[in-house]
C-alpha positions in Angstrom: -41.0 -147.7 -143.6 -41.2 -144.8 -141.1 -38.9 -141.8 -141.2 -37.4 -140.5 -137.9 -36.9 -136.7 -137.9 -33.4 -135.8 -136.9 -33.0 -133.3 -134.1 -29.5 -131.9 -134.0 -30.0 -130.5 -130.5 -31.3 -133.7 -128.9 -27.9 -134.8 -127.6 -26.3 -131.5 -127.1 -26.3 -131.8 -123.2 -24.4 -135.1 -123.6 -22.0 -133.6 -126.1 -21.3 -130.7 -123.8 -20.6 -132.9 -120.8 -18.2 -135.0 -122.8 -16.5 -131.9 -124.2 -16.1 -130.4 -120.7 -14.6 -133.7 -119.5 -12.0 -133.6 -122.2 -11.0 -130.0 -121.3 -10.7 -130.9 -117.6 -7.7 -133.3 -117.8 -5.7 -133.6 -114.8 -2.0 -132.6 -114.7 0.4 -135.1 -113.2 2.6 -134.2 -110.4 5.5 -133.7 -112.7 3.7 -130.8 -114.3 3.1 -132.6 -117.7 -0.4 -133.2 -119.0 -1.3 -136.8 -118.3 -2.6 -139.2 -120.8 -6.1 -139.3 -119.3 -9.2 -140.5 -121.3 -11.7 -139.6 -118.7 -12.3 -138.3 -115.2 -14.6 -140.1 -112.8 -17.4 -138.2 -111.1 -16.8 -137.8 -107.4 -18.7 -136.7 -104.3 -16.9 -135.2 -101.2 -18.7 -135.5 -98.0 -17.5 -134.2 -94.5 -18.6 -135.0 -90.9 -17.1 -134.6 -87.5 -14.8 -137.6 -87.8 -13.8 -137.8 -91.5 -13.9 -136.8 -95.1 -15.3 -139.2 -97.6 -14.5 -139.2 -101.3 -17.0 -141.4 -103.4 -15.8 -141.9 -107.0 -17.9 -143.5 -109.6 -15.8 -146.3 -111.3 -18.3 -148.7 -112.9 -16.8 -152.0 -114.1 -13.3 -151.1 -112.9 -11.7 -153.8 -110.9 -10.1 -152.9 -107.6 -6.8 -154.3 -109.0 -6.9 -151.6 -111.8 -7.3 -148.8 -109.2 -4.1 -147.0 -107.9 -4.3 -144.5 -105.0 -1.4 -142.4 -104.0 -0.7 -139.4 -101.7 2.0 -137.0 -102.4 2.5 -133.4 -101.0 -0.9 -133.1 -99.8 -2.6 -134.3 -102.9 -4.6 -137.5 -103.1 -4.7 -139.0 -106.7 -6.8 -141.8 -108.0 -5.6 -143.5 -111.2 -6.5 -146.5 -113.2 -8.0 -147.9 -116.3 -11.4 -149.1 -117.4 -10.9 -151.7 -120.0 -13.1 -152.0 -123.1 -15.1 -155.2 -123.1 -14.1 -157.2 -126.2 -16.8 -160.0 -126.0 -19.1 -158.2 -128.6 -16.6 -158.1 -131.4 -19.2 -159.8 -133.8 -22.1 -157.7 -132.5 -23.3 -154.5 -134.1 -22.8 -151.7 -131.5 -25.3 -148.9 -131.9 -24.1 -146.5 -129.2 -21.4 -146.4 -126.6 -21.8 -143.6 -123.9 -19.5 -145.1 -121.3 -15.9 -143.9 -120.9 -13.1 -146.3 -121.3 -9.3 -146.1 -121.1 -7.1 -144.5 -118.4 -8.6 -142.2 -115.7 -7.1 -139.8 -113.1 -8.6 -137.5 -110.5 -6.7 -135.5 -107.9 -7.8 -133.9 -104.7 -5.9 -131.4 -102.5 -6.4 -132.5 -98.9 -7.0 -130.2 -95.9 -4.4 -130.0 -93.2 -6.5 -131.9 -90.7 -6.4 -135.3 -92.5 -4.6 -138.1 -90.7 -2.6 -139.4 -93.7 -1.5 -142.6 -91.9 -5.2 -143.7 -91.4 -6.5 -143.3 -95.0 -8.4 -146.3 -96.2 -10.2 -147.2 -99.4 -12.7 -149.8 -100.6 -14.3 -150.6 -104.0 -17.8 -152.1 -104.2 -20.6 -151.9 -106.6 -18.9 -149.5 -109.0 -18.1 -147.0 -106.3 -14.7 -146.3 -104.8 -14.9 -144.9 -101.2 -11.8 -143.3 -99.8 -12.1 -142.4 -96.1 -9.9 -139.7 -94.8 -10.0 -139.5 -91.0 -9.5 -136.2 -89.3 -6.8 -135.6 -86.8 -7.6 -134.1 -83.5 -7.1 -130.5 -83.8 -4.7 -128.8 -81.2 -6.6 -126.7 -78.9 -5.8 -123.0 -79.3 -4.1 -121.4 -76.3 -3.1 -117.9 -75.4 0.3 -116.9 -74.8 1.4 -113.6 -73.4 4.3 -111.9 -75.2 6.3 -109.3 -73.3 7.6 -106.3 -75.2 11.2 -105.5 -74.4 
């Protein structure tokens, strides 16, 4: 039999990440703290035509994802369900997050809200936020009376 020396700091980075995710729960639009078990990681990318939000949602079916826009805030909500097929197996470690999730983003004023689209593929949700054509600035002379 071989002994494995226990290192209490080995998983401290993972522990801190999970602790930080617990503290960063998203408030709901009503102002109450939501029942959120985890928050998906997201990247936000901008180019000349659009903003792109890429949220990591592994093993989340597109039917379990709900996207809503309210008062300039885009909210992604849903649930990642725990796989029950291993009920007789001995699970040694679970590092994936399960349960309900929520993530909100305040949108800039130049987003064309009517043209927002989303697709979910390969565990990544992509929300495309097209930009509106900005009004060209013009000068107006004001007379003093």
